[in-house]
C-alpha positions as CSV (number, residue, x, y, z in Angstrom):
1,X,0.0,0.0,0.0
2,X,2.7,2.5,1.0
3,X,4.9,1.4,-1.8
4,X,2.1,1.9,-4.4
5,X,1.4,5.4,-2.9
6,X,5.1,6.3,-3.0
7,X,5.4,5.2,-6.7
8,X,2.3,7.1,-7.6
9,X,3.9,10.2,-6.1
10,X,7.0,9.6,-8.1
11,X,5.0,9.3,-11.3
12,X,3.2,12.5,-10.5
13,X,6.4,14.3,-9.8
14,X,7.9,13.1,-13.1
15,X,4.8,14.3,-14.9
16,X,5.1,17.8,-13.3
17,X,8.8,18.0,-14.1
18,X,8.2,17.1,-17.7
19,X,5.5,19.8,-18.0
20,X,7.8,22.3,-16.4
21,X,10.6,21.4,-18.8
22,X,8.2,21.4,-21.7
23,X,7.0,24.9,-20.8
24,X,10.7,26.1,-20.7
25,X,11.3,24.6,-24.2
26,X,8.2,26.2,-25.6
27,X,9.2,29.5,-24.1
28,X,12.8,29.3,-25.2
29,X,12.0,28.7,-28.9
30,X,10.6,32.2,-29.6
31,X,13.1,33.9,-27.3
32,X,16.0,32.2,-29.1
33,X,14.9,33.9,-32.4
34,X,15.2,37.3,-30.7
35,X,18.3,36.4,-28.6
36,X,20.5,39.2,-30.0
37,X,17.8,41.9,-29.4
38,X,17.2,40.5,-25.9
39,X,20.9,40.8,-25.0
40,X,21.0,44.4,-26.4
41,X,18.0,45.2,-24.2
42,X,19.6,43.6,-21.2
43,X,22.9,45.5,-21.8
44,X,21.2,48.9,-22.0
45,X,21.7,49.9,-18.3
46,X,25.5,49.6,-18.8
47,X,25.7,50.9,-22.4
48,X,23.8,54.1,-21.5
49,X,26.4,54.9,-18.7
50,X,29.5,54.2,-20.8
51,X,31.4,57.2,-22.3
52,X,30.6,58.1,-25.9
53,X,31.8,55.3,-28.1
54,X,32.0,52.8,-25.2
55,X,31.2,49.2,-26.0
56,X,31.3,45.7,-24.6
57,X,33.7,42.9,-25.7
58,X,33.7,39.1,-26.2
59,X,37.0,37.4,-25.2
60,X,36.1,33.8,-26.1
61,X,35.4,32.5,-29.6
62,X,31.9,31.0,-28.9
63,X,30.8,33.7,-26.4
64,X,28.9,35.8,-29.0
65,X,26.7,32.8,-29.6
66,X,26.3,31.2,-26.2
67,X,25.7,34.4,-24.2
68,X,22.6,35.5,-26.2
69,X,21.3,31.9,-25.9
70,X,21.7,32.1,-22.2
71,X,19.8,35.3,-22.2
72,X,17.0,33.7,-24.2
73,X,16.9,30.8,-21.7
74,X,16.7,33.3,-18.8
75,X,13.8,35.1,-20.5
76,X,12.1,31.7,-21.1
77,X,12.4,31.0,-17.4
78,X,10.9,34.3,-16.5
79,X,8.0,34.0,-18.9
80,X,7.1,30.5,-17.8
81,X,7.6,31.2,-14.1
82,X,3.8,31.3,-13.4
83,X,3.5,27.9,-15.1
84,X,6.3,26.5,-13.1
85,X,4.8,27.7,-9.8
86,X,1.4,26.3,-10.8
87,X,2.9,22.9,-11.5
88,X,4.6,22.9,-8.2
89,X,1.4,23.9,-6.5
90,X,-0.6,21.2,-8.4
91,X,1.9,18.6,-7.1
92,X,1.4,19.5,-3.4
93,X,-2.3,20.5,-3.6
94,X,-3.7,17.0,-3.0
95,X,-2.1,16.8,0.4
96,X,-3.4,20.2,1.5
97,X,-6.6,21.1,3.5
98,X,-9.2,23.2,1.8
99,X,-8.2,26.4,3.7
100,X,-4.6,25.7,2.7
101,X,-5.5,25.4,-0.9
102,X,-7.3,28.7,-0.8
103,X,-4.1,30.3,0.5
104,X,-1.7,28.5,-1.8
105,X,-3.1,29.6,-5.2
106,X,-2.9,33.3,-4.4
107,X,0.6,32.8,-3.0
108,X,1.7,31.1,-6.3
109,X,0.6,34.1,-8.4
110,X,1.8,36.5,-5.8
111,X,5.2,34.9,-5.7
112,X,5.5,35.2,-9.5
113,X,4.4,38.9,-9.5
114,X,6.8,39.8,-6.7
115,X,9.7,38.0,-8.4
116,X,8.9,40.0,-11.6
117,X,8.8,43.2,-9.5
118,X,12.2,42.4,-8.0
119,X,13.7,41.9,-11.4
120,X,12.1,45.1,-12.8
121,X,13.4,47.1,-9.8
122,X,16.9,45.8,-10.4
123,X,16.8,46.6,-14.1
124,X,15.2,50.0,-14.0
125,X,16.4,51.4,-10.6
126,X,19.4,49.5,-9.2
127,X,21.5,48.6,-12.2
128,X,21.6,52.2,-13.7
129,X,22.7,53.6,-10.4
130,X,25.3,50.9,-9.8
131,X,26.8,51.4,-13.3
132,X,26.8,55.2,-13.0
133,X,28.6,54.9,-9.7
134,X,31.2,52.4,-11.1
135,X,31.9,54.3,-14.3
136,X,32.1,57.6,-12.5
137,X,35.0,56.3,-10.4
138,X,36.9,54.9,-13.4
139,X,40.4,56.5,-13.5
140,X,41.2,58.9,-16.3
141,X,42.4,57.1,-19.4
142,X,40.8,53.7,-18.5
143,X,38.3,52.4,-21.1
144,X,35.4,50.6,-19.4
145,X,34.9,47.6,-21.8
146,X,33.1,44.7,-20.0
147,X,33.1,41.2,-21.3
148,X,29.6,40.2,-22.2
149,X,29.7,36.9,-20.3
150,X,30.9,38.6,-17.2
151,X,28.2,41.2,-17.6
152,X,25.5,38.5,-17.9
153,X,26.8,36.7,-14.8
154,X,26.7,40.0,-12.9
155,X,23.2,40.9,-14.0
156,X,21.8,37.4,-13.3
157,X,23.1,37.5,-9.8
158,X,21.5,40.9,-9.3
159,X,18.2,39.7,-10.7
160,X,18.3,36.6,-8.5
161,X,19.1,38.7,-5.4
162,X,16.4,41.2,-6.0
163,X,13.8,38.6,-7.1
164,X,14.3,36.6,-3.9
165,X,14.3,39.7,-1.8
166,X,10.9,40.7,-3.1
167,X,9.6,37.3,-2.0
168,X,10.0,38.3,1.7
169,X,6.3,39.1,2.2
170,X,5.4,35.6,0.9
171,X,7.9,34.0,3.3
172,X,6.5,36.0,6.2
173,X,2.9,35.2,5.5
174,X,3.7,31.4,5.2
175,X,5.6,31.4,8.5
176,X,2.7,33.2,10.3
177,X,-0.1,31.2,8.7
178,X,1.6,27.8,9.4
179,X,2.1,28.8,13.1
180,X,5.9,28.7,12.9
181,X,6.2,32.2,14.2
182,X,3.9,34.9,15.6
183,X,3.4,38.5,14.6
184,X,4.7,39.6,18.0
185,X,7.9,37.6,17.5
186,X,8.4,39.1,14.0
187,X,8.1,42.6,15.5
188,X,10.5,41.6,18.3
189,X,13.3,40.5,16.0
190,X,12.9,43.5,13.7
191,X,16.3,45.0,14.7
192,X,18.1,41.7,13.9
193,X,16.3,41.5,10.6
194,X,17.5,45.0,9.7
195,X,21.1,44.1,10.5
196,X,20.7,40.9,8.6
197,X,19.3,42.7,5.6
198,X,22.5,44.8,5.3
199,X,24.7,41.8,5.8
200,X,22.8,39.9,3.0
201,X,23.1,43.0,0.7
202,X,26.8,43.2,1.3
203,X,27.2,39.5,0.3
204,X,24.9,39.4,-2.7
205,X,25.8,42.8,-4.3
206,X,29.0,44.4,-5.6
207,X,31.2,46.1,-3.0
208,X,29.6,49.5,-3.4
209,X,27.3,51.4,-1.1
210,X,24.7,52.2,-3.7
211,X,23.8,48.6,-4.6
212,X,23.9,47.5,-0.9
213,X,21.4,50.2,0.1
214,X,19.2,49.4,-3.0
215,X,18.9,45.9,-1.8
216,X,18.8,46.3,2.0
217,X,16.2,49.0,2.1
218,X,13.6,47.2,0.0
219,X,14.2,44.1,2.0
220,X,13.4,45.9,5.3
221,X,10.3,47.6,3.8
222,X,9.0,44.3,2.3
223,X,9.5,42.6,5.7
224,X,7.2,45.2,7.2
225,X,4.8,44.7,4.4
226,X,4.7,41.0,5.1
227,X,4.0,41.6,8.8
228,X,1.2,44.0,7.9
229,X,-0.5,41.6,5.4
230,X,0.0,38.6,7.8
231,X,-1.6,40.6,10.7
232,X,-4.5,41.6,8.5
233,X,-5.1,38.0,7.4
234,X,-4.9,36.7,11.0
235,X,-7.4,39.4,12.1
236,X,-9.8,38.5,9.3
237,X,-9.4,34.8,10.2
238,X,-10.2,35.5,13.9
239,X,-13.3,37.5,12.9
240,X,-14.6,34.7,10.7
241,X,-14.0,32.2,13.6
242,X,-15.9,34.4,16.0
243,X,-18.7,34.8,13.5
244,X,-19.0,31.1,13.0
245,X,-18.9,30.5,16.8
246,X,-21.8,33.0,17.3
247,X,-23.9,31.4,14.6
248,X,-23.5,27.9,15.9
249,X,-25.3,28.3,19.2
250,X,-28.2,30.1,17.5
251,X,-28.5,27.1,15.0
252,X,-28.4,24.6,17.9
253,X,-31.1,26.4,19.8
254,X,-33.3,26.6,16.7
255,X,-32.9,22.9,16.1
256,X,-33.9,22.2,19.7
257,X,-37.1,24.2,19.4
258,X,-38.0,22.3,16.2
259,X,-37.5,18.9,17.9
260,X,-40.9,17.5,19.1
261,X,-41.1,16.6,22.8
262,X,-42.3,13.1,23.7
263,X,-45.5,13.0,25.9
264,X,-46.8,10.0,27.9
């Protein structure tokens, strides 16, 4: 019995993984066709900050081909992220209670939206400031000519750092709703979270003050947002529980009145 259940879960996991990979492939095909344009768009934050005539270079023979393909794969991952999250949710949904299912689906789409917001914040706000800061301090006579593969690696790390950072409200809500931690405890550890945010920013970003503040400050603000949303959800849940508790005695009393009494 247990072996059959375990095998069925493995088959279901394989099916979900195949669907995730299939979605990535379908997303990659159109992105690969526009791979050059996608890389040019990705490189705009740096190209706009380079001096007049500044450009990027490729030091390896195959880099001009592989790097745009990697950008196309990254774009396919971003486009299919909601589909990936949905497949993950569909795999764990059968083992969830009804109230957990109602919470899980909004969290799936909320996680996708917040990850996109994190990447957009990095692209439109953080990267331009970081590159302006870096190019400003370039010594006189030094031509800033970044290798395209090194640039891609740097941008991907920034996207990942900001994307995960913007997931903080989701993590906070899950911790509170599952009972792992309370709202009061989250408020109590707030000073440690602020210090930890700057430590994480120092590790995940380049060694400049601008990018560290651009990551640490949103992390702290999103932590507060997660506390606010979690407190609102707990308050609403308590109100519904009180409403149900007040309705139940009234229903029981009405049923007792309707029940006929036995006479001798």
